[in-house]
C-alpha atoms as an extended CHARMM CRD file, in Angstrom:
* protein
*
       288  EXT
         1         1  MET       CA           -158.4430000000     -132.1340000000      118.6670000000  PROA      1               0.0000000000
         2         2  PHE       CA           -154.8870000000     -133.5620000000      117.9740000000  PROA      2               0.0000000000
         3         3  LYS       CA           -151.2250000000     -132.1780000000      118.1020000000  PROA      3               0.0000000000
         4         4  ASN       CA           -150.4530000000     -130.8100000000      114.6290000000  PROA      4               0.0000000000
         5         5  LEU       CA           -147.1990000000     -130.2110000000      113.1880000000  PROA      5               0.0000000000
         6         6  GLY       CA           -146.9090000000     -127.5050000000      110.5360000000  PROA      6               0.0000000000
         7         7  PRO       CA           -143.4140000000     -127.5130000000      109.0350000000  PROA      7               0.0000000000
         8         8  PRO       CA           -143.2570000000     -124.4480000000      107.4690000000  PROA      8               0.0000000000
         9         9  GLU       CA           -144.7500000000     -122.4100000000      110.5120000000  PROA      9               0.0000000000
        10        10  ILE       CA           -141.7820000000     -123.6740000000      112.3240000000  PROA      10              0.0000000000
        11        11  GLY       CA           -139.2080000000     -123.3230000000      110.0780000000  PROA      11              0.0000000000
        12        12  ILE       CA           -138.5520000000     -127.1160000000      108.7680000000  PROA      12              0.0000000000
        13        13  GLN       CA           -138.1040000000     -127.5400000000      105.0070000000  PROA      13              0.0000000000
        14        14  LEU       CA           -138.0120000000     -131.2600000000      104.7270000000  PROA      14              0.0000000000
        15        15  PRO       CA           -139.6730000000     -133.2260000000      102.2240000000  PROA      15              0.0000000000
        16        16  LEU       CA           -143.2120000000     -135.0650000000      103.4770000000  PROA      16              0.0000000000
        17        17  ASP       CA           -141.6490000000     -138.4340000000      104.1250000000  PROA      17              0.0000000000
        18        18  LYS       CA           -139.3660000000     -136.8700000000      107.0160000000  PROA      18              0.0000000000
        19        19  CYS       CA           -141.8080000000     -134.2050000000      108.2250000000  PROA      19              0.0000000000
        20        20  ILE       CA           -144.2070000000     -137.5520000000      109.0710000000  PROA      20              0.0000000000
        21        21  ASP       CA           -140.9520000000     -139.7430000000      110.6490000000  PROA      21              0.0000000000
        22        22  LEU       CA           -140.0520000000     -136.5690000000      112.5520000000  PROA      22              0.0000000000
        23        23  ALA       CA           -144.0410000000     -135.8010000000      113.5400000000  PROA      23              0.0000000000
        24        24  ARG       CA           -144.2070000000     -140.0810000000      114.5770000000  PROA      24              0.0000000000
        25        25  ARG       CA           -141.1150000000     -139.8200000000      116.9220000000  PROA      25              0.0000000000
        26        26  TYR       CA           -142.3330000000     -136.7410000000      118.4870000000  PROA      26              0.0000000000
        27        27  GLY       CA           -145.9430000000     -137.7350000000      119.3610000000  PROA      27              0.0000000000
        28        28  PHE       CA           -147.8480000000     -135.0930000000      117.2020000000  PROA      28              0.0000000000
        29        29  GLY       CA           -151.1080000000     -136.6500000000      115.8640000000  PROA      29              0.0000000000
        30        30  GLY       CA           -150.9700000000     -135.0110000000      112.2860000000  PROA      30              0.0000000000
        31        31  VAL       CA           -148.9770000000     -133.2200000000      109.8670000000  PROA      31              0.0000000000
        32        32  ASP       CA           -149.8630000000     -130.6640000000      107.4880000000  PROA      32              0.0000000000
        33        33  VAL       CA           -148.7440000000     -131.2330000000      103.5770000000  PROA      33              0.0000000000
        34        34  ASN       CA           -148.0570000000     -129.0490000000      101.1650000000  PROA      34              0.0000000000
        35        35  ILE       CA           -150.6540000000     -129.8080000000       98.0660000000  PROA      35              0.0000000000
        36        36  GLN       CA           -147.9580000000     -128.8720000000       95.5940000000  PROA      36              0.0000000000
        37        37  GLU       CA           -145.4180000000     -131.5180000000       96.8270000000  PROA      37              0.0000000000
        38        38  ALA       CA           -148.3650000000     -133.5240000000       97.4020000000  PROA      38              0.0000000000
        39        39  ALA       CA           -149.1230000000     -133.2750000000       93.4390000000  PROA      39              0.0000000000
        40        40  GLY       CA           -145.9410000000     -134.5340000000       92.7510000000  PROA      40              0.0000000000
        41        41  LEU       CA           -146.0230000000     -137.5680000000       94.8700000000  PROA      41              0.0000000000
        42        42  VAL       CA           -149.3830000000     -138.9730000000       93.5620000000  PROA      42              0.0000000000
        43        43  ALA       CA           -148.0400000000     -138.2460000000       89.9950000000  PROA      43              0.0000000000
        44        44  ALA       CA           -145.0110000000     -139.8270000000       90.3460000000  PROA      44              0.0000000000
        45        45  ASN       CA           -146.0420000000     -142.8660000000       92.8410000000  PROA      45              0.0000000000
        46        46  GLY       CA           -149.9100000000     -143.1280000000       92.4580000000  PROA      46              0.0000000000
        47        47  PRO       CA           -152.9430000000     -141.6750000000       94.6150000000  PROA      47              0.0000000000
        48        48  ARG       CA           -152.4720000000     -143.9220000000       97.4660000000  PROA      48              0.0000000000
        49        49  HSD       CA           -148.6990000000     -143.3230000000       98.1160000000  PROA      49              0.0000000000
        50        50  VAL       CA           -149.4040000000     -140.3400000000      100.2880000000  PROA      50              0.0000000000
        51        51  ALA       CA           -152.3840000000     -141.8140000000      102.1310000000  PROA      51              0.0000000000
        52        52  ASP       CA           -150.0300000000     -144.8430000000      102.6650000000  PROA      52              0.0000000000
        53        53  LEU       CA           -147.4160000000     -142.8100000000      104.2230000000  PROA      53              0.0000000000
        54        54  PHE       CA           -149.8060000000     -141.1270000000      106.8100000000  PROA      54              0.0000000000
        55        55  ALA       CA           -151.2640000000     -144.5240000000      107.4530000000  PROA      55              0.0000000000
        56        56  GLU       CA           -148.3390000000     -146.4790000000      108.2280000000  PROA      56              0.0000000000
        57        57  ALA       CA           -146.8570000000     -143.5660000000      110.9070000000  PROA      57              0.0000000000
        58        58  GLY       CA           -150.5890000000     -143.7140000000      112.1290000000  PROA      58              0.0000000000
        59        59  LEU       CA           -150.7860000000     -139.9620000000      111.4900000000  PROA      59              0.0000000000
        60        60  GLN       CA           -153.7150000000     -137.5490000000      110.3970000000  PROA      60              0.0000000000
        61        61  VAL       CA           -153.6230000000     -135.2110000000      107.7700000000  PROA      61              0.0000000000
        62        62  GLY       CA           -153.6890000000     -132.0260000000      109.1690000000  PROA      62              0.0000000000
        63        63  GLY       CA           -154.5650000000     -129.3470000000      106.8030000000  PROA      63              0.0000000000
        64        64  TRP       CA           -153.2510000000     -127.6800000000      103.3060000000  PROA      64              0.0000000000
        65        65  ALA       CA           -152.9390000000     -124.2380000000      102.7070000000  PROA      65              0.0000000000
        66        66  LEU       CA           -154.1710000000     -122.5650000000       99.5480000000  PROA      66              0.0000000000
        67        67  SER       CA           -151.8220000000     -121.4910000000       97.0780000000  PROA      67              0.0000000000
        68        68  VAL       CA           -152.6840000000     -118.5280000000       96.1920000000  PROA      68              0.0000000000
        69        69  ASP       CA           -151.1400000000     -114.9840000000       97.4280000000  PROA      69              0.0000000000
        70        70  TRP       CA           -153.0930000000     -111.9700000000       98.5520000000  PROA      70              0.0000000000
        71        71  LEU       CA           -156.5190000000     -113.5270000000       97.3680000000  PROA      71              0.0000000000
        72        72  LEU       CA           -158.7490000000     -110.6600000000       97.3300000000  PROA      72              0.0000000000
        73        73  GLU       CA           -156.0590000000     -108.3670000000       95.7130000000  PROA      73              0.0000000000
        74        74  ARG       CA           -155.9810000000     -110.5070000000       92.3290000000  PROA      74              0.0000000000
        75        75  ASP       CA           -158.2200000000     -109.0190000000       89.5160000000  PROA      75              0.0000000000
        76        76  ASP       CA           -160.8420000000     -110.6530000000       88.3860000000  PROA      76              0.0000000000
        77        77  GLN       CA           -158.9730000000     -112.4950000000       85.5040000000  PROA      77              0.0000000000
        78        78  SER       CA           -156.2360000000     -113.8020000000       87.9870000000  PROA      78              0.0000000000
        79        79  PHE       CA           -158.8370000000     -115.1860000000       90.5900000000  PROA      79              0.0000000000
        80        80  ASN       CA           -160.7160000000     -117.0230000000       87.4270000000  PROA      80              0.0000000000
        81        81  ASP       CA           -157.6690000000     -118.9870000000       86.4250000000  PROA      81              0.0000000000
        82        82  PHE       CA           -156.9300000000     -119.7320000000       90.3600000000  PROA      82              0.0000000000
        83        83  LEU       CA           -160.1990000000     -121.2750000000       90.3930000000  PROA      83              0.0000000000
        84        84  VAL       CA           -159.6270000000     -123.3320000000       87.1220000000  PROA      84              0.0000000000
        85        85  ALA       CA           -156.9610000000     -125.0760000000       89.0650000000  PROA      85              0.0000000000
        86        86  LEU       CA           -158.5620000000     -125.2650000000       91.8940000000  PROA      86              0.0000000000
        87        87  PRO       CA           -160.2360000000     -128.4340000000       91.4910000000  PROA      87              0.0000000000
        88        88  SER       CA           -157.0660000000     -130.6440000000       90.6890000000  PROA      88              0.0000000000
        89        89  LEU       CA           -155.7070000000     -129.4140000000       93.8890000000  PROA      89              0.0000000000
        90        90  ALA       CA           -158.7830000000     -130.3050000000       95.7160000000  PROA      90              0.0000000000
        91        91  GLY       CA           -158.5640000000     -133.6750000000       94.1230000000  PROA      91              0.0000000000
        92        92  ILE       CA           -155.1840000000     -134.2220000000       95.4460000000  PROA      92              0.0000000000
        93        93  ALA       CA           -156.1310000000     -133.6350000000       98.8240000000  PROA      93              0.0000000000
        94        94  ALA       CA           -158.8130000000     -135.6840000000       98.8020000000  PROA      94              0.0000000000
        95        95  SER       CA           -156.7620000000     -138.4470000000       97.5800000000  PROA      95              0.0000000000
        96        96  VAL       CA           -154.2080000000     -138.0460000000      100.1230000000  PROA      96              0.0000000000
        97        97  GLY       CA           -156.9690000000     -137.8510000000      102.9760000000  PROA      97              0.0000000000
        98        98  ALA       CA           -156.5930000000     -134.2390000000      103.5870000000  PROA      98              0.0000000000
        99        99  SER       CA           -160.2360000000     -132.3910000000      104.3430000000  PROA      99              0.0000000000
       100       100  ARG       CA           -159.2330000000     -129.0580000000      105.5860000000  PROA      100             0.0000000000
       101       101  ALA       CA           -157.9380000000     -126.2430000000      103.6870000000  PROA      101             0.0000000000
       102       102  GLN       CA           -156.9380000000     -122.8830000000      105.1340000000  PROA      102             0.0000000000
       103       103  THR       CA           -156.0190000000     -119.5750000000      103.6430000000  PROA      103             0.0000000000
       104       104  TRP       CA           -156.0290000000     -115.3130000000      105.1540000000  PROA      104             0.0000000000
       105       105  MET       CA           -156.9430000000     -112.4400000000      104.4550000000  PROA      105             0.0000000000
       106       106  LYS       CA           -155.4680000000     -109.0760000000      105.0740000000  PROA      106             0.0000000000
       107       107  SER       CA           -157.3330000000     -106.3640000000      107.4300000000  PROA      107             0.0000000000
       108       108  TYR       CA           -156.8650000000     -103.5570000000      105.0370000000  PROA      108             0.0000000000
       109       109  SER       CA           -157.4050000000     -102.4000000000      101.4450000000  PROA      109             0.0000000000
       110       110  ASP       CA           -155.7730000000      -99.6880000000       99.5140000000  PROA      110             0.0000000000
       111       111  GLU       CA           -158.3610000000     -100.0590000000       96.7100000000  PROA      111             0.0000000000
       112       112  LEU       CA           -161.8670000000     -100.7360000000       98.0350000000  PROA      112             0.0000000000
       113       113  PRO       CA           -164.1210000000      -99.1390000000      101.0350000000  PROA      113             0.0000000000
       114       114  PHE       CA           -164.9870000000     -101.8490000000      103.6440000000  PROA      114             0.0000000000
       115       115  GLU       CA           -168.3770000000     -102.5180000000      101.9080000000  PROA      115             0.0000000000
       116       116  GLN       CA           -167.3800000000     -103.2670000000       98.4910000000  PROA      116             0.0000000000
       117       117  ASN       CA           -164.8200000000     -105.2830000000       99.8430000000  PROA      117             0.0000000000
       118       118  PHE       CA           -166.6870000000     -106.9670000000      102.0290000000  PROA      118             0.0000000000
       119       119  GLU       CA           -168.8440000000     -108.0660000000       99.0490000000  PROA      119             0.0000000000
       120       120  ARG       CA           -165.9950000000     -109.0630000000       96.6220000000  PROA      120             0.0000000000
       121       121  ALA       CA           -164.5120000000     -110.9430000000       99.6450000000  PROA      121             0.0000000000
       122       122  THR       CA           -167.7080000000     -112.7310000000      100.4320000000  PROA      122             0.0000000000
       123       123  ARG       CA           -168.2810000000     -113.8490000000       96.4010000000  PROA      123             0.0000000000
       124       124  ARG       CA           -164.8150000000     -115.0930000000       96.2930000000  PROA      124             0.0000000000
       125       125  VAL       CA           -164.6870000000     -116.9080000000       99.3710000000  PROA      125             0.0000000000
       126       126  ARG       CA           -167.9970000000     -118.5550000000       98.0640000000  PROA      126             0.0000000000
       127       127  ASP       CA           -166.6050000000     -119.5260000000       94.9320000000  PROA      127             0.0000000000
       128       128  ILE       CA           -164.1270000000     -121.2210000000       96.6340000000  PROA      128             0.0000000000
       129       129  GLY       CA           -166.3120000000     -122.9370000000       98.8440000000  PROA      129             0.0000000000
       130       130  LYS       CA           -168.3030000000     -124.3850000000       96.5730000000  PROA      130             0.0000000000
       131       131  ILE       CA           -165.3960000000     -126.3400000000       94.6120000000  PROA      131             0.0000000000
       132       132  LEU       CA           -164.0720000000     -127.3050000000       97.7650000000  PROA      132             0.0000000000
       133       133  GLU       CA           -167.2170000000     -128.7040000000       98.5570000000  PROA      133             0.0000000000
       134       134  GLU       CA           -167.5240000000     -130.9560000000       95.6400000000  PROA      134             0.0000000000
       135       135  HSD       CA           -164.0450000000     -132.8350000000       96.8560000000  PROA      135             0.0000000000
       136       136  GLY       CA           -165.1120000000     -133.0010000000      100.7770000000  PROA      136             0.0000000000
       137       137  GLN       CA           -162.9310000000     -130.2500000000      101.6310000000  PROA      137             0.0000000000
       138       138  ARG       CA           -163.4980000000     -127.5830000000      104.3540000000  PROA      138             0.0000000000
       139       139  LEU       CA           -162.4940000000     -124.0770000000      104.3590000000  PROA      139             0.0000000000
       140       140  ALA       CA           -160.4290000000     -122.5090000000      107.2140000000  PROA      140             0.0000000000
       141       141  VAL       CA           -160.5950000000     -118.6510000000      106.7850000000  PROA      141             0.0000000000
       142       142  GLU       CA           -158.2310000000     -116.0700000000      109.4170000000  PROA      142             0.0000000000
       143       143  PRO       CA           -158.5710000000     -112.7010000000      109.7940000000  PROA      143             0.0000000000
       144       144  ILE       CA           -155.2930000000     -110.6700000000      110.8280000000  PROA      144             0.0000000000
       145       145  GLY       CA           -155.5830000000     -109.2620000000      113.8590000000  PROA      145             0.0000000000
       146       146  PRO       CA           -152.9140000000     -106.5370000000      114.8820000000  PROA      146             0.0000000000
       147       147  ARG       CA           -153.4880000000     -102.8380000000      114.6380000000  PROA      147             0.0000000000
       148       148  THR       CA           -149.7220000000     -102.7010000000      113.3220000000  PROA      148             0.0000000000
       149       149  PHE       CA           -150.2780000000     -104.7600000000      110.1080000000  PROA      149             0.0000000000
       150       150  ARG       CA           -153.1760000000     -102.2730000000      109.0340000000  PROA      150             0.0000000000
       151       151  GLU       CA           -151.9670000000      -99.2240000000      109.7460000000  PROA      151             0.0000000000
       152       152  GLY       CA           -150.9190000000      -96.5380000000      107.4000000000  PROA      152             0.0000000000
       153       153  HSD       CA           -153.4820000000      -97.9170000000      104.3890000000  PROA      153             0.0000000000
       154       154  LYS       CA           -156.2830000000      -96.3120000000      103.2930000000  PROA      154             0.0000000000
       155       155  TYR       CA           -159.3510000000      -98.5620000000      104.1380000000  PROA      155             0.0000000000
       156       156  GLU       CA           -159.4550000000     -101.2950000000      107.2680000000  PROA      156             0.0000000000
       157       157  PHE       CA           -161.4040000000     -104.7940000000      106.5570000000  PROA      157             0.0000000000
       158       158  ILE       CA           -161.9620000000     -107.8160000000      108.7900000000  PROA      158             0.0000000000
       159       159  SER       CA           -159.7470000000     -107.8880000000      111.9590000000  PROA      159             0.0000000000
       160       160  ASN       CA           -161.4880000000     -109.5840000000      114.2260000000  PROA      160             0.0000000000
       161       161  TYR       CA           -163.2260000000     -113.0090000000      114.7190000000  PROA      161             0.0000000000
       162       162  ASP       CA           -166.2740000000     -111.3060000000      115.1850000000  PROA      162             0.0000000000
       163       163  GLY       CA           -166.0550000000     -109.5910000000      111.8000000000  PROA      163             0.0000000000
       164       164  MET       CA           -164.6090000000     -112.7160000000      110.3570000000  PROA      164             0.0000000000
       165       165  LEU       CA           -167.6980000000     -114.8420000000      111.9670000000  PROA      165             0.0000000000
       166       166  ARG       CA           -169.8150000000     -112.4890000000      109.6230000000  PROA      166             0.0000000000
       167       167  LEU       CA           -168.4390000000     -112.6770000000      106.4580000000  PROA      167             0.0000000000
       168       168  VAL       CA           -168.5090000000     -116.8290000000      107.0220000000  PROA      168             0.0000000000
       169       169  ASN       CA           -172.5030000000     -116.3100000000      107.6490000000  PROA      169             0.0000000000
       170       170  ALA       CA           -172.9490000000     -114.4620000000      104.6530000000  PROA      170             0.0000000000
       171       171  VAL       CA           -171.0220000000     -117.0890000000      102.3700000000  PROA      171             0.0000000000
       172       172  ASP       CA           -173.6380000000     -119.2030000000      103.5580000000  PROA      172             0.0000000000
       173       173  MET       CA           -171.6020000000     -122.7090000000      103.4120000000  PROA      173             0.0000000000
       174       174  ARG       CA           -171.5800000000     -125.9920000000      105.6670000000  PROA      174             0.0000000000
       175       175  ASN       CA           -167.9260000000     -126.3560000000      104.8670000000  PROA      175             0.0000000000
       176       176  VAL       CA           -166.9880000000     -122.5850000000      104.8140000000  PROA      176             0.0000000000
       177       177  GLY       CA           -165.6840000000     -121.6590000000      108.6650000000  PROA      177             0.0000000000
       178       178  LEU       CA           -163.1250000000     -120.2090000000      110.5570000000  PROA      178             0.0000000000
       179       179  LEU       CA           -159.4740000000     -120.3920000000      111.2400000000  PROA      179             0.0000000000
       180       180  LEU       CA           -158.7030000000     -119.7790000000      114.9820000000  PROA      180             0.0000000000
       181       181  ASP       CA           -155.4910000000     -118.2860000000      115.5000000000  PROA      181             0.0000000000
       182       182  SER       CA           -154.6650000000     -117.6100000000      119.1170000000  PROA      182             0.0000000000
       183       183  TRP       CA           -152.5040000000     -114.5090000000      117.8350000000  PROA      183             0.0000000000
       184       184  HSD       CA           -154.8690000000     -112.9060000000      116.1970000000  PROA      184             0.0000000000
       185       185  TRP       CA           -157.5600000000     -113.9050000000      118.3900000000  PROA      185             0.0000000000
       186       186  TYR       CA           -155.2900000000     -111.9380000000      121.0440000000  PROA      186             0.0000000000
       187       187  THR       CA           -154.3650000000     -109.1620000000      119.1580000000  PROA      187             0.0000000000
       188       188  SER       CA           -158.0920000000     -108.0460000000      117.9350000000  PROA      188             0.0000000000
       189       189  HSD       CA           -158.6220000000     -108.1330000000      121.8940000000  PROA      189             0.0000000000
       190       190  GLY       CA           -160.9740000000     -110.8600000000      121.7330000000  PROA      190             0.0000000000
       191       191  THR       CA           -161.7930000000     -112.9230000000      124.9850000000  PROA      191             0.0000000000
       192       192  ILE       CA           -162.6420000000     -116.3330000000      126.1060000000  PROA      192             0.0000000000
       193       193  PRO       CA           -166.6480000000     -115.6790000000      126.3900000000  PROA      193             0.0000000000
       194       194  ASP       CA           -166.2840000000     -114.7110000000      122.6210000000  PROA      194             0.0000000000
       195       195  LEU       CA           -164.8700000000     -118.1490000000      122.1000000000  PROA      195             0.0000000000
       196       196  LYS       CA           -167.5710000000     -119.5460000000      123.8810000000  PROA      196             0.0000000000
       197       197  ARG       CA           -170.1810000000     -118.4250000000      121.7420000000  PROA      197             0.0000000000
       198       198  LEU       CA           -169.0550000000     -120.3050000000      118.8720000000  PROA      198             0.0000000000
       199       199  ALA       CA           -169.9720000000     -123.6880000000      117.3760000000  PROA      199             0.0000000000
       200       200  ASN       CA           -167.7140000000     -126.7270000000      116.8890000000  PROA      200             0.0000000000
       201       201  GLY       CA           -168.7570000000     -126.9390000000      113.3090000000  PROA      201             0.0000000000
       202       202  MET       CA           -167.6660000000     -123.0450000000      112.9950000000  PROA      202             0.0000000000
       203       203  ILE       CA           -163.8400000000     -124.0850000000      113.4680000000  PROA      203             0.0000000000
       204       204  VAL       CA           -162.4600000000     -125.5310000000      110.7980000000  PROA      204             0.0000000000
       205       205  TYR       CA           -158.2490000000     -125.4780000000      111.7680000000  PROA      205             0.0000000000
       206       206  VAL       CA           -156.4160000000     -123.7440000000      114.8280000000  PROA      206             0.0000000000
       207       207  HSD       CA           -153.1020000000     -122.1870000000      115.2030000000  PROA      207             0.0000000000
       208       208  LEU       CA           -151.4400000000     -121.2990000000      118.5260000000  PROA      208             0.0000000000
       209       209  SER       CA           -148.5570000000     -119.3440000000      119.9290000000  PROA      209             0.0000000000
       210       210  ASP       CA           -147.8110000000     -116.6060000000      122.3910000000  PROA      210             0.0000000000
       211       211  ALA       CA           -146.8560000000     -113.0610000000      122.2850000000  PROA      211             0.0000000000
       212       212  THR       CA           -144.0640000000     -110.9040000000      123.9020000000  PROA      212             0.0000000000
       213       213  ARG       CA           -144.1450000000     -109.5100000000      127.5720000000  PROA      213             0.0000000000
       214       214  ASN       CA           -144.1890000000     -105.5410000000      128.2430000000  PROA      214             0.0000000000
       215       215  ILE       CA           -145.9430000000     -104.8800000000      124.6550000000  PROA      215             0.0000000000
       216       216  GLU       CA           -149.0850000000     -103.4410000000      124.7840000000  PROA      216             0.0000000000
       217       217  ILE       CA           -151.7800000000     -105.6700000000      122.6890000000  PROA      217             0.0000000000
       218       218  ASP       CA           -152.2010000000     -103.0040000000      119.9960000000  PROA      218             0.0000000000
       219       219  ASP       CA           -148.1190000000     -102.6450000000      119.3560000000  PROA      219             0.0000000000
       220       220  GLN       CA           -147.5970000000     -105.8680000000      119.1230000000  PROA      220             0.0000000000
       221       221  ILE       CA           -146.1620000000     -107.2340000000      115.5850000000  PROA      221             0.0000000000
       222       222  ASP       CA           -147.2830000000     -110.1520000000      113.3310000000  PROA      222             0.0000000000
       223       223  GLU       CA           -144.2430000000     -111.5270000000      112.8220000000  PROA      223             0.0000000000
       224       224  ARG       CA           -142.6560000000     -111.4460000000      116.2790000000  PROA      224             0.0000000000
       225       225  ARG       CA           -144.4080000000     -114.0690000000      118.3160000000  PROA      225             0.0000000000
       226       226  ARG       CA           -143.0820000000     -116.7450000000      120.5540000000  PROA      226             0.0000000000
       227       227  MET       CA           -143.9370000000     -120.6340000000      120.9810000000  PROA      227             0.0000000000
       228       228  PRO       CA           -147.3220000000     -121.2990000000      122.3100000000  PROA      228             0.0000000000
       229       229  GLY       CA           -146.6660000000     -120.9210000000      126.3240000000  PROA      229             0.0000000000
       230       230  ALA       CA           -143.4380000000     -119.4110000000      126.2350000000  PROA      230             0.0000000000
       231       231  THR       CA           -144.7510000000     -116.5830000000      128.0140000000  PROA      231             0.0000000000
       232       232  GLY       CA           -148.2810000000     -116.7550000000      129.0980000000  PROA      232             0.0000000000
       233       233  VAL       CA           -149.3020000000     -113.7490000000      127.7270000000  PROA      233             0.0000000000
       234       234  ILE       CA           -152.2200000000     -115.6410000000      125.6020000000  PROA      234             0.0000000000
       235       235  ASP       CA           -154.0470000000     -117.2940000000      127.2300000000  PROA      235             0.0000000000
       236       236  ASN       CA           -154.0450000000     -120.5190000000      124.9120000000  PROA      236             0.0000000000
       237       237  VAL       CA           -154.6430000000     -122.8850000000      127.9320000000  PROA      237             0.0000000000
       238       238  GLY       CA           -158.0300000000     -121.2310000000      128.3000000000  PROA      238             0.0000000000
       239       239  LEU       CA           -158.2790000000     -121.4960000000      124.4050000000  PROA      239             0.0000000000
       240       240  LEU       CA           -158.0860000000     -125.3030000000      124.4140000000  PROA      240             0.0000000000
       241       241  GLN       CA           -160.5330000000     -125.7530000000      126.9230000000  PROA      241             0.0000000000
       242       242  VAL       CA           -162.9750000000     -123.9340000000      125.2830000000  PROA      242             0.0000000000
       243       243  LEU       CA           -162.0960000000     -125.9740000000      122.1420000000  PROA      243             0.0000000000
       244       244  SER       CA           -162.2120000000     -128.9920000000      124.3370000000  PROA      244             0.0000000000
       245       245  GLN       CA           -165.4640000000     -128.1500000000      125.5070000000  PROA      245             0.0000000000
       246       246  LEU       CA           -166.6760000000     -127.6740000000      121.9950000000  PROA      246             0.0000000000
       247       247  HSD       CA           -165.7020000000     -131.0880000000      120.8500000000  PROA      247             0.0000000000
       248       248  TYR       CA           -163.8740000000     -129.2240000000      118.2650000000  PROA      248             0.0000000000
       249       249  ASP       CA           -161.6270000000     -132.8690000000      116.6400000000  PROA      249             0.0000000000
       250       250  GLY       CA           -159.1500000000     -131.1520000000      114.1220000000  PROA      250             0.0000000000
       251       251  PRO       CA           -155.5000000000     -129.8130000000      114.0100000000  PROA      251             0.0000000000
       252       252  VAL       CA           -154.0180000000     -127.4190000000      116.5800000000  PROA      252             0.0000000000
       253       253  THR       CA           -150.7680000000     -126.2930000000      114.9670000000  PROA      253             0.0000000000
       254       254  ALA       CA           -148.0830000000     -124.1390000000      116.5060000000  PROA      254             0.0000000000
       255       255  GLU       CA           -147.3390000000     -120.8770000000      114.3950000000  PROA      255             0.0000000000
       256       256  PRO       CA           -144.6650000000     -119.1120000000      116.6380000000  PROA      256             0.0000000000
       257       257  TYR       CA           -142.3430000000     -117.0910000000      114.4830000000  PROA      257             0.0000000000
       258       258  ASP       CA           -139.7720000000     -116.9510000000      116.9470000000  PROA      258             0.0000000000
       259       259  LYS       CA           -136.4420000000     -115.8460000000      116.5230000000  PROA      259             0.0000000000
       260       260  GLU       CA           -135.0770000000     -118.0980000000      118.9310000000  PROA      260             0.0000000000
       261       261  ILE       CA           -136.0200000000     -121.4670000000      117.2280000000  PROA      261             0.0000000000
       262       262  GLU       CA           -134.4020000000     -120.2070000000      113.8110000000  PROA      262             0.0000000000
       263       263  ALA       CA           -130.8540000000     -121.8170000000      114.7520000000  PROA      263             0.0000000000
       264       264  LEU       CA           -132.3380000000     -125.3030000000      115.5160000000  PROA      264             0.0000000000
       265       265  THR       CA           -132.0600000000     -128.4090000000      113.5890000000  PROA      265             0.0000000000
       266       266  ALA       CA           -135.4740000000     -129.7470000000      112.4870000000  PROA      266             0.0000000000
       267       267  GLU       CA           -135.2690000000     -132.1250000000      114.8210000000  PROA      267             0.0000000000
       268       268  GLU       CA           -134.4330000000     -130.1790000000      117.6900000000  PROA      268             0.0000000000
       269       269  VAL       CA           -137.4370000000     -127.5320000000      116.7080000000  PROA      269             0.0000000000
       270       270  ALA       CA           -139.7760000000     -130.6090000000      116.3620000000  PROA      270             0.0000000000
       271       271  LYS       CA           -139.1050000000     -131.5450000000      120.0260000000  PROA      271             0.0000000000
       272       272  VAL       CA           -139.4760000000     -128.2940000000      120.8630000000  PROA      272             0.0000000000
       273       273  THR       CA           -142.8090000000     -127.7340000000      119.7310000000  PROA      273             0.0000000000
       274       274  ALA       CA           -143.9850000000     -130.8970000000      120.4740000000  PROA      274             0.0000000000
       275       275  ASP       CA           -142.8470000000     -130.4000000000      124.1450000000  PROA      275             0.0000000000
       276       276  ALA       CA           -144.9850000000     -126.7840000000      124.2940000000  PROA      276             0.0000000000
       277       277  LEU       CA           -147.8810000000     -128.2770000000      123.0450000000  PROA      277             0.0000000000
       278       278  SER       CA           -147.5120000000     -131.0120000000      125.3360000000  PROA      278             0.0000000000
       279       279  GLY       CA           -147.1470000000     -128.8300000000      128.4870000000  PROA      279             0.0000000000
       280       280  LEU       CA           -150.3930000000     -126.8790000000      127.2580000000  PROA      280             0.0000000000
       281       281  TRP       CA           -152.4370000000     -130.1750000000      126.8570000000  PROA      281             0.0000000000
       282       282  VAL       CA           -151.2110000000     -131.1950000000      130.7800000000  PROA      282             0.0000000000
       283       283  SER       CA           -152.1620000000     -127.2620000000      131.8010000000  PROA      283             0.0000000000
       284       284  ALA       CA           -155.2240000000     -127.3410000000      129.8310000000  PROA      284             0.0000000000
       285       285  GLY       CA           -156.5100000000     -130.9610000000      131.8260000000  PROA      285             0.0000000000
       286       286  LEU       CA           -156.4340000000     -132.5230000000      128.3280000000  PROA      286             0.0000000000
       287       287  SER       CA           -155.4770000000     -136.1520000000      127.8510000000  PROA      287             0.0000000000
       288       288  SER       CA           -152.1850000000     -136.2470000000      125.9090000000  PROA      288             0.0000000000
């Protein structure tokens, strides 16, 4: 596995070449790509341009986010329109050296009871997975853990990794797996033994963050997180050790939503993030 820079997750809004330079200078092993930006770069400069930027910096492509909002809430026509556009995006991803797409699901619905929502989610994720598979892409799917995110809505949906694993198994495609996020694992009352039951091939992408002290798990709020390792409330060290034991070889990206870093420059936040991940690597007994 490698320390990965996810620019949007830490508030960096710079062109890809600038993000790659930051990642290289601060010791990251990879960088996520904005697939729409990558498409524009490929159209303007040719199919090798983005891949060459990464190669020259000695970095890997971390992953890319599916450009779809509220995946499960779309009506059939708009979802089908998304499927029509997806092969082009997946092809761009393949051309720049990316192979890991990511998305997430709301942990509630105001329209469908659980089983109906589960059936639709399974069908739609399978449809996406088939297209991605044709272009050598894997799909990471993330549940949303906090109770506070789903309270007040009519029907609860998947909010933990046991539930998401059930969905992934129902999809039954080798290229579809989990986005393991330490925040959502913690807020869904996940444990280290839970993680040890996962197979390496089931984990496609990893996010790390930390939680605020002195707030009960069920009272944590999704966008009030800390930089991974800042408080030690979440056992990110134990999580990394399990990933190492499972021989996970993908990106590990900080996703703190931390108010304390909002005032920092891109340069400063890249350094803070790199230092945080490096500290966890050392604590977990991993090579830097």
